[in-house]
C-alpha positions in Angstrom: 97.3 86.6 54.8 94.1 84.9 53.7 90.9 86.0 55.5 87.6 84.5 56.1 84.2 85.7 57.3 82.5 84.7 60.5 79.0 85.7 61.5 77.7 85.6 65.1 74.6 87.0 66.7 75.0 89.3 69.7 72.7 91.4 71.7 72.2 94.7 70.0 72.7 96.8 73.2 76.0 94.9 73.9 77.1 95.6 70.3 76.3 99.3 70.5 78.1 99.6 73.9 81.1 97.7 72.6 81.3 99.6 69.4 81.3 102.9 71.4 84.2 101.7 73.5 86.3 100.5 70.6 85.5 103.5 68.5 86.8 105.7 71.3 90.0 103.6 71.1 90.2 104.2 67.4 89.2 100.8 66.2 86.2 98.9 64.9 84.5 96.1 66.7 85.9 93.7 64.0 89.4 94.9 64.8 88.8 94.5 68.5 87.7 90.9 68.0 90.8 90.2 65.9 93.0 91.7 68.7 91.2 89.4 71.2 91.7 86.3 69.0 95.4 87.1 68.2 96.1 87.5 71.9 94.2 84.3 72.7 96.4 82.4 70.3 99.6 84.1 71.7 98.8 83.1 75.3 97.1 79.8 74.5 93.7 80.6 75.9 91.7 83.5 77.2 93.9 86.6 77.6 92.3 87.3 81.0 91.0 85.3 83.9 87.7 83.5 83.3 86.1 82.1 86.4 83.0 81.9 88.4 82.6 84.5 91.1 82.2 81.9 93.9 83.2 83.1 97.3 85.8 81.1 99.2 84.8 79.2 102.4 86.5 82.0 104.5 84.5 84.7 102.7 81.2 82.9 103.3 82.1 82.5 106.9 83.0 86.2 107.2 79.7 87.2 105.5 77.7 85.0 107.9 79.6 86.5 110.9 78.9 90.0 109.6 75.2 89.3 109.3 75.2 87.9 112.9 77.0 91.0 114.2 74.7 93.3 112.3 71.6 91.7 113.9 73.1 91.6 117.5 71.4 94.3 119.6 74.3 94.0 122.1 76.8 95.4 119.5 77.1 99.2 119.4 77.0 100.7 115.9 79.4 103.5 115.2 79.6 106.2 112.6 82.7 106.0 110.4 84.3 109.0 112.1 83.6 107.5 115.5 85.1 104.1 114.4 88.2 105.8 113.2 88.6 107.6 116.6 88.2 104.2 118.4 91.0 102.8 116.2 93.3 105.7 117.2 92.9 104.8 120.9 
């Protein structure tokens, strides 16, 4: 197998943290990058989900409703233990 070099700049803290993780797994950062690239080729893309963390319409609506409820003085706040007791009734 022929090899070639590739140079890329990364944040020094990110590199140190990544090297610590992969060292604990018994491999170098270079080996970890090769594993990532081989898996990418095998699956035809990223070997994990890559997406924006954009909430769905339903999630946004639920968050707005939760804010509304939290600000409503008519709603009685319960401690966790009390809420669990209410659910048992």
